Backbone bond lengths (Angstrom), bond angles and torsions (degrees), N, CA, C in turn:
res aa  C-N    CA-C-N  psi(-1)  N-CA   C-N-CA  omega(-1)  CA-C   N-CA-C  phi
1 M - - - 1.470 - - 1.508 110.87 -
2 E 1.226 117.46 140.43 1.517 124.31 -173.79 1.574 108.84 -64.09
3 A 1.374 118.80 -40.31 1.502 120.19 -179.03 1.550 107.43 -63.90
4 D 1.306 120.48 -40.91 1.497 121.33 -178.81 1.464 109.91 -60.45
5 K 1.347 116.84 -38.16 1.435 122.73 -178.13 1.475 110.91 -68.33
6 I 1.177 116.67 -43.40 1.589 125.26 179.96 1.551 108.05 -64.71
7 V 1.400 117.70 -46.05 1.384 117.65 179.67 1.549 111.65 -69.94
8 E 1.308 120.79 -32.13 1.514 121.72 178.26 1.603 108.20 -67.69
9 E 1.389 114.12 -37.11 1.517 116.72 -178.22 1.508 107.15 -69.85
10 I 1.368 121.08 -37.88 1.436 122.40 177.73 1.497 112.13 -60.24
11 K 1.378 116.74 -40.36 1.418 123.43 -177.81 1.525 117.59 -70.63
12 T 1.370 110.51 -42.07 1.497 118.25 -170.81 1.530 112.92 -98.80
13 N 1.334 119.62 -23.07 1.469 118.38 -173.15 1.476 113.05 -120.73
14 S 1.320 118.22 97.18 1.432 122.24 -175.87 1.556 111.61 -68.02
15 A 1.408 111.32 -19.70 1.511 114.02 -179.97 1.562 113.14 -90.89
16 A 1.270 115.98 2.66 1.449 122.37 -179.75 1.568 106.12 -68.88
17 A 1.366 113.92 151.43 1.430 122.27 -179.32 1.537 106.81 -57.68
18 D 1.302 117.69 145.09 1.449 123.17 177.57 1.535 110.88 -61.60
19 P 1.332 120.07 115.72 1.465 118.54 179.93 1.509 115.55 -67.78
20 M 1.301 115.30 -15.20 1.514 121.20 174.65 1.528 112.72 -103.64
21 E 1.317 112.44 23.68 1.573 112.54 178.52 1.494 106.35 -68.82
22 L 1.337 114.74 140.64 1.484 123.95 178.09 1.518 111.96 -79.12
23 P 1.337 114.90 149.77 1.456 116.66 172.82 1.490 105.43 -69.17
24 Y 1.350 117.34 166.07 1.412 126.04 174.04 1.533 109.78 -68.95
25 I 1.301 116.63 124.54 1.450 120.08 -174.77 1.593 107.42 -120.66
26 Y 1.303 118.50 115.16 1.484 121.81 -177.68 1.487 104.70 -125.21
27 V 1.240 119.08 106.61 1.448 126.24 177.46 1.508 113.31 -89.32
28 K 1.309 117.16 121.84 1.468 119.68 -174.28 1.545 107.63 -97.18
29 N 1.352 117.03 -38.49 1.472 122.86 -179.36 1.518 111.16 -94.08
30 V 1.296 117.04 106.12 1.455 123.41 -173.38 1.579 107.95 -73.42
31 N 1.361 118.33 -15.89 1.443 120.24 179.06 1.490 113.13 -90.16
32 A 1.364 118.75 -6.23 1.491 120.97 -175.32 1.505 112.02 -68.79
33 K 1.279 120.17 149.13 1.405 128.54 178.42 1.522 114.77 -87.13
34 F 1.341 112.33 -17.94 1.462 116.97 176.78 1.606 108.60 -159.95
35 Y 1.252 114.70 162.75 1.494 120.81 175.98 1.507 105.55 -130.53
36 E 1.379 111.27 135.87 1.449 118.24 179.24 1.570 108.76 -138.40
37 E 1.358 110.14 143.37 1.437 119.26 179.19 1.603 102.95 -127.03
38 N 1.410 109.14 146.27 1.424 118.08 -177.57 1.631 110.81 -116.11
39 F 1.395 111.06 154.93 1.383 113.54 171.79 1.593 107.34 -72.76
40 A 1.374 116.36 -179.33 1.472 118.78 178.45 1.476 114.82 -61.24
41 D 1.406 114.24 -33.88 1.445 119.86 178.92 1.527 118.43 -78.95
42 S 1.394 112.69 9.16 1.487 123.06 179.13 1.498 117.01 79.33
43 T 1.318 118.80 -1.44 1.485 121.98 175.27 1.488 108.81 -75.96
44 T 1.255 117.12 155.26 1.483 121.69 -176.64 1.447 112.84 -70.05
45 H 1.333 116.92 129.49 1.522 124.03 175.90 1.548 106.31 -89.79
46 F 1.283 116.13 -56.45 1.515 118.27 174.04 1.569 110.53 -155.93
47 K 1.269 113.57 162.66 1.495 121.08 -176.22 1.571 102.51 -140.31
48 V 1.394 116.02 138.26 1.378 118.08 177.27 1.592 108.79 -139.76
49 S 1.298 120.36 140.96 1.399 123.46 179.36 1.602 109.87 -81.52
50 L 1.312 117.21 145.90 1.410 121.33 -173.48 1.582 109.98 -128.65
51 K 1.344 110.42 153.03 1.460 118.96 171.69 1.475 110.68 -143.87
52 S 1.333 114.75 117.26 1.460 119.34 -174.01 1.499 116.97 57.49
53 G 1.331 118.67 32.95 1.419 123.15 -177.79 1.559 116.90 85.71
54 F 1.322 115.63 -2.29 1.426 119.40 -176.47 1.587 108.22 -113.96
55 K 1.376 113.10 153.34 1.555 116.97 -179.62 1.525 104.08 -70.86
56 D 1.366 111.68 125.59 1.515 118.75 -179.58 1.519 105.86 -160.39
57 G 1.325 111.51 107.35 1.445 119.99 -173.93 1.504 114.78 124.31
58 S 1.345 113.16 -154.69 1.481 117.47 -176.67 1.528 115.46 -75.35
59 F 1.332 113.29 149.92 1.517 123.37 173.73 1.440 106.83 -131.28
60 K 1.384 114.50 134.35 1.450 117.13 173.47 1.563 106.63 -143.63
61 E 1.405 111.81 129.83 1.507 120.78 -177.32 1.552 103.68 -114.44
62 Y 1.377 115.06 149.30 1.412 118.52 -177.97 1.536 108.09 -126.23
63 H 1.401 115.66 152.21 1.454 119.87 171.94 1.530 106.60 -78.90
64 P 1.338 119.55 166.73 1.499 121.04 -176.89 1.576 108.67 -61.64
65 N 1.344 118.63 -28.01 1.504 121.90 -178.81 1.513 114.39 -71.38
66 G 1.433 112.61 -7.09 1.522 116.51 -177.07 1.473 116.13 98.14
67 K 1.397 115.57 -11.97 1.503 116.37 -179.40 1.532 107.37 -79.27
68 V 1.350 116.69 152.98 1.435 122.19 -178.91 1.553 107.39 -67.76
69 K 1.302 117.16 135.66 1.510 123.85 178.85 1.438 110.14 -102.02
70 M 1.391 118.75 -45.36 1.486 120.73 -177.12 1.517 109.60 -150.54
71 T 1.332 115.65 139.86 1.507 120.29 173.55 1.564 110.50 -132.25
72 G 1.369 112.69 153.19 1.416 114.31 -178.85 1.508 106.89 178.28
73 Q 1.350 118.11 -176.73 1.407 127.02 -178.95 1.533 112.08 -126.52
74 F 1.340 115.70 145.63 1.458 120.85 169.55 1.541 108.98 -110.89
75 K 1.289 114.02 150.11 1.504 120.20 172.14 1.568 105.53 -138.02
76 K 1.302 114.65 114.89 1.449 121.76 179.50 1.459 110.49 53.43
77 D 1.483 115.03 52.60 1.446 124.70 169.66 1.574 111.56 74.01
78 K 1.330 120.33 3.94 1.450 122.08 178.81 1.486 111.81 -121.95
79 R 1.315 115.62 149.05 1.478 118.99 179.84 1.558 106.41 -61.64
80 D 1.361 115.10 145.85 1.526 117.53 -179.96 1.587 108.43 -150.22
81 G 1.240 118.33 143.39 1.406 120.92 -176.73 1.396 118.49 72.86
82 T 1.406 119.52 -151.52 1.466 122.46 -169.36 1.616 106.12 -96.72
83 W 1.284 113.82 134.71 1.511 125.14 176.29 1.477 105.90 -115.81
84 K 1.314 116.09 134.82 1.497 123.60 175.17 1.499 112.44 -118.90
85 L 1.335 115.22 140.43 1.450 125.55 175.62 1.488 110.70 -115.23
86 Y 1.324 120.41 131.97 1.459 127.90 -178.60 1.517 109.46 -121.47
87 D 1.341 109.71 153.60 1.522 115.52 173.67 1.536 110.20 -91.38
88 E 1.324 114.93 179.00 1.487 117.45 -171.02 1.564 111.59 -64.89
89 T 1.267 121.17 -13.07 1.525 118.69 176.88 1.520 110.36 -95.68
90 G 1.324 118.04 -3.31 1.432 119.71 178.44 1.529 116.11 96.01
91 K 1.364 109.62 5.70 1.579 114.59 175.87 1.548 109.11 -80.37
92 Q 1.358 117.65 133.05 1.420 120.20 178.86 1.494 109.18 -74.09
93 I 1.381 115.04 129.34 1.430 115.64 -177.34 1.561 113.34 -115.30
94 M 1.360 114.34 -10.80 1.472 117.36 -175.59 1.546 106.81 -156.32
95 K 1.382 112.87 152.61 1.484 116.67 176.61 1.487 101.60 -147.07
96 R 1.315 115.64 142.28 1.426 126.66 -179.84 1.507 111.08 -137.18
97 N 1.355 118.44 139.29 1.392 120.55 171.93 1.564 108.58 -105.40
98 Y 1.323 119.81 141.97 1.401 125.21 177.88 1.432 109.22 -128.36
99 A 1.469 113.70 149.65 1.454 121.41 172.78 1.556 101.05 -137.00
100 E 1.266 114.66 124.48 1.515 122.56 -179.35 1.514 112.81 50.08
101 G 1.329 120.36 36.30 1.414 127.02 174.10 1.551 111.17 87.30
102 K 1.328 118.74 1.84 1.526 119.45 -179.35 1.566 106.25 -109.07
103 V 1.430 112.55 141.87 1.421 116.61 175.06 1.476 113.56 -71.83
104 T 1.345 113.24 128.68 1.554 120.29 -178.98 1.459 109.71 -106.75
105 K 1.285 120.48 -25.22 1.483 124.64 -175.72 1.527 108.18 -158.51
106 E 1.319 116.66 143.81 1.487 122.64 176.71 1.507 113.17 -140.72
107 K 1.321 116.04 137.83 1.460 119.36 178.93 1.551 106.45 -136.53
108 V 1.306 117.21 125.85 1.418 126.53 173.05 1.426 110.94 -98.57
109 N 1.296 124.97 120.03 1.417 127.15 -178.69 1.525 110.28 -80.09
110 D 1.347 116.67 142.16 1.484 124.49 178.36 1.484 109.46 -84.99
């Protein structure tokens, strides 16, 4: 199962790419209330709330199958609070807490 493979990589390989890495977000309209990017088939890839051109508020990323991949909050352009990562079936596989963009706690689900 793909989720088991991801969890095992997280636990054993500290050099692995960050599974909670954010997609590149480049906001052109500083007056927009949110920014959204889509996959090639026009389904939503991710959506983030904005304030004065900066990430501020909710963030939600999706897998290509439409299931939620990652959720969290931004505060003044930095990750804040609890962020959750899900596999393609919707099972939560990881949770991280952030304060001012820095990881304060992390839990990988078995």
